[in-house]
C-alpha positions, 0 to 999 in steps of 0.5 A: 815797670814790667813789660809783657810781650803777647807774641803768638800766645793765645792766653797767659799771665799779664805780669809774672811778679806782683806789680809795684807801680812807681809814683812818678809814672804809675805804670803797672805793666807795658803790653806789646805784641811782637810777631815771631815770624821770619821778619818780626814786626810790631802789631800796633794796638788801635782801640781799648775799652773797659767793661762795666766792672772796670777790672777787665778790658778789651784791646784790638790791634791793626790786624784784627786780633782782639784780646781780653785782659783780666786785671784782677785775675792776671790773665789775658786771652785771645778771643777773636781774629777778625782779619781786619783792623778794628776802628771802635770797641765797646765792652759794657753790654747787658750780656757781660761776655759780649762785646761790639767791634767796628771793623774797617769794612764799615760793619759792626760785629758782636762776639762772645768772649767765652764761646768766642763765637759770632753773635750778630753782624750789623751793616748800614754804614758807608764810612768808617765807624769811629765811636760806639756808645752803649746805653746805661741799661746795655739795651741800645747802642749808637754807632757814629761815622763821619756822615751818619749815626745809627741807633741799634737795639742790642736785643734784636741787633736791628737798626731802630733809627738813623741820623741823616745830616747834610754833607756840609755839616759833619758829625763829631760825636753822638753818645748817650749821657751816663745814667740817663735816657738822653742822646747828645749829638755834637756836629762840626759846626759847634751845634750840640743837640739833646734828644730823648732816646725813646721818642727821639724828640729834641729836648734842647740845644746848647747855645753857640759858644762866644765868638771870642773863643774861636774854637771848633769842638772836636772832643767831648767828655761828660761827668758820671752824673751827666750834668757837666759837658767838657768840650775842646778842640784845636786850642788850649781852651776848655769849655765847661757846659752846665747841661741842666742850666744849658749855659757855658759856665767856665773856660779853662786855659791849659798851659801854653805848650798845649796847642790842641786837645785830642781826647777828654775824659773825666776821672771817676771817684767812688765818693763824689756821687758822679760829680767828677772834678778831675778831668784828663786832657790829652794834648798834641804832644802826647801827654795826658794832664789831669786837672781839677776843674774846680781849683784849675790845678794840675794834679798829675800827668802821664806820658812824655814827649819820648813816649807819647800817648795816642788814646786813653780810657779810664776804668768806670771805678777810676782805678786804672788808666789804659793808654795806647802809646804812639809806638803801638804798645798798651800801658796800664796805669794805677790811679792810686799810685799816681794820686798817692802824693795828692791823697796823702793825709795831713800830718797829725796835730799831736806829736809824741815825744819818746823817752830816751833809752835808759842807760845803765847807772854806773857808780861814777854817775851817782856822784853829782855836785849840788850847789846851794842857792835858789834856782834862777828863773826869768821873771814873768810880766803880766804882758807875757802872761796875757800873751801866753793866755791869748796864744793858748786860746788861739791854739784851741780855736785853731784846733777846733776849726781844723777839727770841724773843717772836713775834706771836700769842703764840708763842715762838721758843725753844718752837718750836725745842724743838718742832721738835727733838722732832718734826723738823717743825711740824704740817702744820695750823699750818705756814703760821701758824708760818712767818708768825709766824717771818718776821713778815710785814707783810701790806702789801696796799696795797704789794702791790696797787701792785706788782701793778697795774703789770702783768707785767714785761717780763723775764717776758713770755716766762717760759713759753718758758724754764720750761714749766709745765703749770698755767696758774694756777701759771704766772700766779701765778709770773709775777705774783710775779716781776713784783712782785719786779722792780718792787720792785727792778730787779735781780731783772729780771736775776737768772736764778735768781730763778724757780728760787728763787721757784718752790717758794714760789709752788707752796706759796702759789699761793692767797695771792699776798700771802703768797707775795710777802712770803715770797720777799722776806723770804727774799731780804732775810734769807737772800740779802742778800749774794748780789748783791755780785758780781752778775751773778756767783755770790756768791763770798763766800757760796761761800767761807764754804761752802768754809771750813765744808766744810774744817773738817768734811770736809777729805778731801772738800774736798781731793778737790774741789780735786784734781779742780778742782771749785769751790763753784760746782759743788757748792754754787751749784746747791743754793743757787739752787734752794733744794734744790727739785730734790733733795728731795721736797715733805715733805723740803723742807718739813721743811728750811725748818721748820728754816731759818726757825727758825734763824740765816740761816747754817743754810742754808749749813750745810745745803749743807755737810751735803748734800755730806757726806751725799753724800761716798761717791758724790762721792769716786768721781768721779775726773775733773772732767768727771765733775762737769761731765759730770753738769752738762752731762748735766743741762743736756742732759737739761734741754734734751732735757726742754725739747724733749720738753716743747715737743713734748709741749706741741705734742702736748698743744696739738693734743690739747687743741685736739681735746679742746677741739673735742670739748668744744665739741661736747660742750658744745654737745650738753650745752647743747642737752641742758640747753636741752632739759632747761630747756625741759622744766623750763620746760614742767613749770613752765608745766604746774605753773603751768597746774595751779596756775592751773587749781587756782586757777580750780577753787578759785575756781569751787568757792568760787563754787559754795560761795558760791552754795550758801551763798546758796541755803542761806541763802535756803532757811534764810530760806524754812524760817524763813519757813515755820516761822514761818508754820507756827508762826503756823498752829499758833498759829492752829490752837491758838487755833481749838482753844482756841476750839473747846474753849471752844465744846465746853466751852460746848456741854458745859455746855449739854449738861450743863445740858440733861442736868441738866434732862432728868435732872431731868425724868426724875427727876421722871418717875421720881419720879412713876413711883416714886410710882405704882409705890409706890402700885401696890406699896402697892396690891399689898401691901395686896391681897397683905396682904389676900390672904395675911393677917397671916402674910405681912406680913413676907414682904410687907415683905421683898418690898417691901424687895427691890423697893425695893432692886431699884428703887434698884439699877436707879436707881443702875445707871442713874445710875452708867452715866450718870456713867461715860459722862460721866466717860468722855467727859470723860476721852476729851476730856481725853485727846484734848485732851492728845494734840492738844497733844502732837501739835502739839508733836511736829510741830515736833520729830519726823519723819513716822514719829513722827507716823504712830506717833501716828496709829496710836496714835490709831487703836488708841485709837479701836478700843479706844474702839469695843470698849469702847463695844460692850462697854458696849452689850452690858453695857447690853443684857444688863442690860436683858434681865435687868431685863425677865426679872425684870419678866416673872417678877414680873409672871407671879407676881403675876398668878398669885397674883392670879388664885388669890386672885381665884378663892379670893375668888370662891369664898368670896364665893359661899359667904358674901356675897350676890350684890350684895356679892359683885360689889362685893367682886369689883370691888374686889378684882379690879382686875387689868386696870387695874393691869396697864395701870398697870404697863405704862404705867410700864414704857413711860415708863421705856423711853422715857426710857432710849431718849431718853437713849441716843439723845442720848448716841449723837448727842453721841458721833457729833459728837465722833468726827466732830470728832476725825476732822476734826482727825486729817485736818488733822494728817495733811495737815500732816504729809504736806506737811512730809514733802514739803519738801526734805531740806536744809530737813528737816535 
């Protein structure tokens, strides 16, 4: 096993001697990347991908170095440094020199391996891209991350569609089916959907796997024909789905040492028409096992427990396997070396016993002893004869069966029946059937050895004799002929070998190994007797053709003989060109379907049949010259054609040179345009970067401003909290002051009530005294009136007395009631005012300015109402006073009038009855009018004085309370005004 260290080299050879991979491991070369810095370290490869040809691969390491490895040219080149790890690669785009790389910053970039320049830059993912799938046409690509999958147009590098999913359902893989227009999406809940690429309409959904399997799909692989889907996960079971029938048709159980499957990939085969049967399974132990999905047999494996594999990719033609090892190196495996023992052909049925080498005869050896008598042989019974006969029949039958049984499960007899029914094999499976009929060994090693010898000297100037427009076809023909010449030197001098090999080269130009083996098999089996008279034509073969023609058409043969036309003229040109110059492509393919399916003599019979089919024009040729004239004309035509081709070739070269120069100019112009476009793209990208940077700077500035605003808000919040705390403290202090003031008011109220009670007691005492005096006065008046009006007015006097007492009592009750009403009113006003103050203080913490103003307006309205009510009470008190004064005045006038009448009447009686002295005494005793009036006026004055004092006292108390209410209202208004002037943020 060879090992190559890339080091700091940007280009070089992959291997320095011809690789010869061993069959046990199949490793062509091991590639490592070690840095030669002061502290050397290993740069680990992360991803690898093959191009569409399968001879080139691209690999990227965790530092963003991307290398291209040309396995056919034995060269590697550093094509890009991305400065960040790549997460996915794709190298099978429409433009062969371009590749896609997904980077760690969630972006996808397209680079050119030739110019090493950036072609495009695609963004849109918000997580790491782990898969890139390219459409078979190379026009579209699907990039997949854990949360989304996006469809890109690789002509414009614009995103067409985006697959959005729920966060609870993650994506496992989204990819194109090979050679189709279908997208397969696989999710973490085992749901698999198929979508049409153009319309993105869901075509179908695979049913859920059986519950007994209990496996969550994580890795997937599809055959080249897109018919079978393999799925695996954290289990040793593999599920095989038929995408055409949409059902699970097989479950394969891997060995017990396999606990989880990390990667799946089918091994392509050149002759299975895309229905791959070998599946590579990479398990958790780092070993990749290749199993046959039909026979469920383990074919071979790569990797080991010591050198485990991290990931693997198989080339499209199935020749190479590129594996990234767990130690970060890259291994290239040869599939041919790994399958050498599997594809080893069976031993031949015919064994050749060689003679012993001849010894020199000595004189002593000539002397022998001869004994007389018969030779003793064992007797043979009939049973033994029959047994021997049966044995021979069995051997013949087994040989025939083995001859009819072909590889890949085909049967020659069935193929012949199919060919006889349809006249040809299906175009799709023709190459596969030919490979099975010819039993090609596919010996890559032997063919590589022949190719490595280079172009044979005999075919260096092949283009001069056989000018072919297609340089690829000429190069393949030259290589095939050189390989045949190196294989056997006689082919270097065979003039008709290019004519014999050309149709097969043209048919198999994309698979040179198959082309070489088909021509070699044709020569060995159908042309093996052509070289017995070399360099002359095969006279023995031509004699067979002539004998067959004589048997089937004696007339035509006699016509040839009569005109001296030999088989070298009517048969050999057809043989050496294998009918390629007289049949079309479809006819030639149908012919060789029959040639390869029948005995080698079928080709000779075809020569005879062709002449018999052409007997009518041939019988019209009466001269040999007609036949040779035809041959010479053909030669002249060929010569003229060669000259014309040479002239046309020169003209073509001139035209191509001119076109080349024009193309060079156009390419230069195109390069200039592309460079301008790339410069414009770079400018756009720089502009985008600048915009991104500006956006980032703006975002940082906005974030800084937001942080500053948040800090300012926090500061304002702290200030607000501090002010609220201070306000709460002030309110608490104010509440305490109010409570203290309330206590003071309560104490003053109690004091006032005490004083009022004392004053009331004094007033009551005075009123009692006044009442006593009044009663004495009333008694006196009653006595006087009793004396005046007599006994008949006793009842009236009592009634009058009662009325007067009731009136006095009513007056006293009215006064007491007014006093109580005023006291209760004051208490209720105090309670209401206290409640309103408490409510206002509570509302100051919750409500805004308008509510406070409404509360103040309500208080002002309440104040207005109070004043109106006080005015009404004052008016009512004044009216009551006026009514009482009018009653007193009326009663006083009535009493004075009656007293005067009584005095006059008594004076008149005394003047008539009593003497003068007695009359004066009686008069003086009966007429105390002036003193009584003085007493009455004194009582009224005392009553008026007590009422005035009480009214003055209550007015003073009311003014004091109203002054305190106004002071409290002013303080609350000032606090509300200060709170309304605070900033809006704090208010909020």
